[in-house]
C-alpha positions in Angstrom: 27.3 21.0 6.7 27.7 24.4 8.3 27.1 24.1 12.0 27.8 26.9 14.5 30.9 26.5 16.9 30.1 25.7 20.7 32.3 27.4 23.0 33.1 25.0 26.0 31.9 26.6 29.5 34.9 27.5 31.8 34.7 25.1 34.4 37.4 26.8 36.2 34.8 29.1 37.4 32.7 26.4 39.2 34.6 27.0 42.5 33.6 30.7 42.4 30.0 30.2 42.1 30.2 27.5 44.6 31.9 29.5 47.1 29.1 32.2 46.3 26.4 29.6 47.2 28.2 28.5 50.3 28.3 32.1 51.7 24.4 32.3 51.2 22.1 32.5 54.3 21.7 28.7 54.4 24.0 25.8 55.3 26.4 24.8 52.5 24.7 22.1 50.3 21.5 22.4 51.8 19.6 22.8 48.6 21.2 19.9 47.1 21.0 19.3 43.3 19.2 23.0 43.0 22.8 24.3 44.0 24.5 22.0 41.3 22.2 23.6 38.7 22.7 27.1 39.8 26.4 26.6 39.3 25.7 25.3 35.7 23.6 28.1 34.9 26.4 30.7 36.2 28.9 28.6 34.1 26.7 28.7 30.8 26.0 32.5 31.3 29.8 33.3 32.0 28.3 35.6 35.0 25.1 36.3 36.6 22.4 34.2 34.7 18.9 35.8 33.7 15.7 35.0 35.5 14.6 33.1 32.4 11.3 34.7 32.5 11.3 34.4 28.7 11.2 30.7 27.7 10.2 28.9 24.5 9.3 25.3 24.0 9.9 24.4 20.4 7.9 21.2 19.4 9.5 19.5 16.5 7.3 17.3 14.4 7.9 14.6 11.8 6.7 11.4 10.4 8.6 8.0 10.1 8.4 5.7 7.3 9.1 2.9 10.1 4.9 3.2 10.7 4.5 1.1 8.0 6.0 -1.8 9.7 3.4 -1.9 12.6 6.2 -0.1 15.2 3.6 2.3 16.5 0.1 1.5 18.3 -1.1 4.6 16.5 -1.4 5.6 12.8 1.1 8.2 11.3 -2.0 10.5 10.6 -2.0 11.2 14.4 1.2 13.4 13.9 -0.7 15.6 11.8 -4.0 15.5 14.3 -1.4 16.6 17.2 0.3 19.3 15.3 -3.4 21.1 14.6 -4.1 20.4 18.6 -0.9 22.4 19.6 -1.7 25.0 17.3 -5.1 25.1 18.7 -3.7 25.5 22.2 -5.2 22.3 23.5 -2.5 19.9 24.0 -1.0 18.6 27.3 2.0 20.8 26.3 -0.1 23.9 25.8 -1.6 23.7 29.4 1.6 23.2 31.0 3.3 25.7 29.1 0.5 28.2 30.2 0.9 27.0 33.8 4.6 27.9 33.8 4.7 31.0 31.4 6.3 29.7 28.6 5.5 30.3 24.8 4.9 27.3 22.6 5.8 26.8 18.7 5.5 24.1 16.6 8.5 23.5 13.9 7.2 21.2 11.2 10.6 19.2 10.5 9.1 16.6 8.4 5.2 16.1 8.8 4.0 13.9 6.0 1.1 16.6 5.1 0.8 20.0 3.8 0.4 22.1 6.9 -1.8 25.1 6.7 0.2 28.5 7.9 -0.4 29.4 11.5 1.3 32.2 13.5 2.9 29.4 16.0 3.9 26.9 13.1 7.4 27.3 11.4 7.8 25.3 8.2 11.2 23.8 7.9 10.0 20.6 6.2 13.0 18.9 4.6 10.8 16.0 3.2 7.4 14.7 4.0 8.5 11.9 6.5 11.4 9.5 6.5 12.0 6.6 4.5 11.3 3.3 6.0 14.4 2.4 8.0 13.5 -1.1 8.1 14.7 -1.5 4.4 16.5 1.5 3.6 18.3 4.6 5.0 15.6 6.8 6.4 17.4 9.9 5.2 20.2 11.2 2.8 23.5 12.8 4.2 22.4 16.0 2.4 19.1 15.7 4.2 20.6 15.3 7.7 23.1 18.2 7.0 19.9 20.3 6.1 17.9 19.1 9.2 20.8 20.1 11.4 21.3 23.2 10.0 17.9 24.3 10.2 17.4 23.2 13.7 20.4 25.2 14.9 19.2 28.2 13.1 15.5 27.9 14.5 17.3 27.9 17.9 19.8 30.8 17.2 17.0 33.0 16.0 14.8 32.3 18.9 17.7 33.5 21.1 18.2 36.7 18.8 14.3 37.2 19.5 15.0 37.5 23.2 14.2 34.0 24.7 16.6 33.3 27.6 15.9 29.7 27.7 14.6 27.0 25.3 12.8 23.8 25.8 12.6 20.9 23.4 9.8 18.7 22.6 8.6 16.6 20.0 5.7 14.9 17.9 6.0 12.1 15.6 4.3 8.7 15.6 6.9 5.9 15.4 9.7 8.3 17.0 10.4 5.9 20.0 11.6 3.2 17.4 13.8 5.8 15.6 15.2 7.0 19.1 15.8 3.3 20.1 17.8 2.7 17.1 19.9 6.0 17.7 20.3 5.1 21.2 21.6 1.6 20.2 24.5 3.0 18.1 25.4 6.2 19.9 25.0 5.0 23.7 26.0 2.3 22.7 23.6 -0.3 24.2 22.0 -3.5 23.4 18.9 -2.9 21.1 16.9 -5.0 23.5 17.7 -2.4 26.3 16.6 0.5 24.0 13.1 -0.8 22.9 10.1 0.1 25.0 6.1 0.2 24.5 6.2 3.6 23.2 2.6 5.0 22.9 1.2 1.8 24.5 1.9 -1.4 22.6 1.0 -4.6 24.1 3.5 -7.6 24.5 2.7 -8.7 20.7 3.2 -5.3 19.6 6.4 -5.0 21.5 7.7 -8.1 20.2 7.1 -7.0 16.5 8.4 -3.6 17.2 11.8 -5.1 18.5 11.9 -7.6 15.6 11.4 -4.8 13.0 14.3 -2.6 14.5 16.6 -5.7 14.6 16.1 -5.8 10.9 16.7 -2.2 10.5 20.0 -2.6 12.7 21.1 -5.5 10.6 21.2 -3.4 7.6 24.1 -1.5 8.6 26.9 -1.1 10.8 27.1 2.8 11.0 28.3 4.6 14.4 29.2 7.9 13.1 26.6 10.4 14.7 25.6 11.7 11.1 25.6 8.3 9.5 23.2 6.8 12.4 21.1 9.7 12.0 20.8 9.1 8.2 20.2 5.3 8.5 17.5 5.4 11.3 15.9 8.7 10.8 13.7 11.1 12.5 13.7 14.6 10.8 12.3 16.0 14.2 15.1 14.2 16.1 17.8 15.3 13.9 16.6 18.9 13.8 16.3 18.8 17.6 20.0 17.6 17.8 20.7 20.9 15.5 18.8 22.9 17.9 20.7 21.7 20.9 24.0 22.8 19.1 22.4 26.1 18.1 21.3 27.0 21.7 24.8 25.7 22.9 26.3 28.1 20.4 24.4 31.1 21.5 25.3 30.3 25.4 21.7 29.6 26.3 20.7 26.6 28.4 18.4 24.0 26.5 15.9 21.9 28.4 16.0 18.1 27.3 12.7 16.4 27.5 12.2 12.5 27.6 13.3 9.7 25.7 13.3 11.1 22.2 14.8 14.6 23.1 17.5 12.7 24.9 18.2 10.6 21.8 18.7 14.0 19.8 20.8 15.6 22.6 23.0 12.4 22.6 23.3 12.7 18.9 24.2 16.3 19.3 26.7 15.7 22.0 28.3 12.8 20.0 28.6 15.5 17.2 30.1 18.3 19.8 30.7 17.0 23.3 31.0 20.6 24.4 27.2 20.9 23.8 26.4 18.8 26.9 27.4 21.5 29.5 24.5 23.5 28.0 21.8 20.8 28.6 19.5 20.5 31.7 18.2 17.0 31.8 14.5 17.6 32.9 13.2 14.1 33.9 13.7 10.4 33.6 10.7 9.0 31.6 9.1 5.8 31.8 10.2 4.5 28.6 12.4 1.6 28.5 15.8 2.7 27.6 15.8 6.2 28.8 17.5 5.5 32.3 20.3 3.7 30.3 20.6 6.7 27.9 20.7 9.1 30.7 23.5 7.1 32.3 25.5 6.9 29.1 25.6 10.7 29.2 26.4 10.9 32.7 23.4 12.9 33.2 21.1 13.4 36.3 17.5 14.3 35.7 15.9 16.8 37.8 12.4 14.9 38.1 11.3 11.3 37.9 7.5 11.3 37.7 6.8 8.4 35.4 6.0 10.7 32.4 5.9 9.2 29.0 3.9 11.5 26.8 6.7 13.7 25.0 5.8 16.9 23.6 8.1 18.7 26.2 5.9 18.3 29.1 8.7 17.1 31.3 10.9 19.9 30.3 8.2 22.5 31.1 7.6 21.1 34.5 11.3 21.6 35.3 11.4 25.1 34.1 10.4 26.5 37.5 13.2 24.6 39.1 15.7 26.3 36.7 14.2 29.5 37.4 14.5 29.1 41.3 18.0 28.1 40.9 18.8 31.2 39.0 17.2 33.2 41.6 19.2 31.5 44.3 22.4 33.2 43.0 20.7 36.7 42.5 18.1 37.1 45.3 19.2 35.3 48.5 21.3 37.4 50.8 24.7 36.3 52.1 25.1 35.1 55.7 27.6 38.0 56.6 24.8 40.3 55.4 22.1 38.5 57.6 24.6 38.4 60.6 25.6 41.9 60.5 22.1 43.4 59.8 23.1 44.6 56.2 19.6 43.6 55.0 
C-alpha cells in the first residue's frame, strides 16, 4: 500500500496567528471558535490561507453486503437510485452545494451496479459492494489498500485541478452499520453506544441491527485500522479515509460531514495521526454514536442542527463559516489602523 505522506502542521505558529487575531479591530476572542478555526486554517496553509472560493464536494458511493441481514430500513437498490439523483442535480446535497457555491461530484467506490458514464461521476469501483460482514470479512487486505490509494489519488487530483478545499459526503445503504463497527473498534467504544437508527429503523429494526452487528463483531478481534476496515467494510468509507489522507498530504483542509464520514476520518487518523490537523469537523449529527466518536477524536464540531442525512450536507452548511474565518485573517483591519485612521 502506497499512501502519500502527511506533513504535521507547525503548531509553533499558532501563537503568531492568535496575536494577529488579537490585534484586529475587535475585542480579543470576541469571535469565539471562528478564531480557533482561523488559526487552524493558517496553520494548514503555512501562511495566509486562500478564500476557499473553489470548493468541491466529493460524494463517495458504495454498497454493503450487510444489507442482506436487514440492517437498513431501505433496500440496497436505493444507493444506485440516489447516485442517479445526485447526477441529475436533484438531491439535497446538490441544493446545498448550489447555495454555497461548491461543485459536487460522485465517486463510485463500490456501487453494486454498472453505472452509466456521466461528467460528474468518477468510476473508482473496487468491487460491486462489500461481502456480508456478519458472516465473513467484508473486504480483502488488497481491496482495502486499493480503496485507500484511490481515495488519496482522487483528493490529490482535485487539489491539482485547483480546488482549495474539499468536503466529503457519502451514499451507501447500510453504511451506518459499517461505520458503527468501525467506531466500536477504532474509538474504541461499546458497540451498543455506536449503533443508531440510521435511515429510520423502528425499535424492532434497531434491535435486529444491533444483534447483527454483535454477530459481526464476534467474528474477529481486529483493532488495527486496515484490519478493521477489511473486516467491517465500506468501500466508500475506506476510500474517504484515503481522501482525508490525500487532502492532508496536499495541505488542503477537508470538511468532515456526519457519522459515516467521521468514521472514515477516524480510520484515517488512526492510520496517520498527523491528518487530524487538516480536518474541520463540521457538525454533530443526530445519529447515535456521533457525539462519542467526536469525543474520541477530541473534535469540536462547528454546528449542531440535528442533521442525519449524510451526503455531505452538514459539511456544505459549514463551508461559509470556513470562508468567513479565512477572511477574518485577510480582510479585517487592525485595531492600530482603526485608531490611527490609516484605513
